[in-house]
C-alpha positions in Angstrom: 0.0 0.1 0.0 1.5 3.4 -0.8 0.6 6.7 1.0 0.9 10.3 -0.2 0.4 13.5 1.6 -3.4 13.9 1.8 -4.3 10.8 1.5 -6.6 9.7 4.7 -6.0 6.7 7.1 -7.2 5.6 10.3 -4.5 5.2 13.5 -5.6 4.4 17.2 -9.6 3.6 15.9 -9.5 7.7 14.7 -9.1 9.3 11.6 -5.5 11.4 10.2 -4.3 12.8 7.4 -0.9 12.1 6.1 1.0 15.1 6.2 4.4 13.9 5.4 5.7 11.0 3.6 9.4 9.7 4.4 11.0 6.4 2.2 11.9 4.7 5.7 8.2 3.4 5.6 7.3 6.4 8.4 4.5 8.9 8.4 3.5 12.1 9.7 -0.3 12.2 10.2 -2.6 14.8 12.1 -5.9 15.2 12.6 -6.3 18.6 11.0 -3.6 21.0 8.8 -3.0 22.6 12.4 -2.9 19.3 14.8 0.8 18.3 16.0 1.7 15.5 13.9 2.4 11.7 15.2 4.8 9.9 13.3 4.4 6.3 12.8 5.5 3.7 10.4 2.8 2.3 8.2 2.6 -0.9 9.7 0.7 0.4 12.5 -1.7 2.2 9.8 -5.4 -0.3 10.2 -6.4 1.5 6.6 -6.4 3.7 4.2 -9.9 5.4 3.3 -10.6 6.0 -0.1 
């Protein structure tokens, strides 16, 4: 599964937006553009919202 900035994902049963994608397999996600980002590995993402 590939991720891009702006994709919606589910992490910890909550919806987040991908802000930044690293080639190491990590993503910076946040609930919206002004919230603090959370750094997670792609294996921690439950699913990608369409």
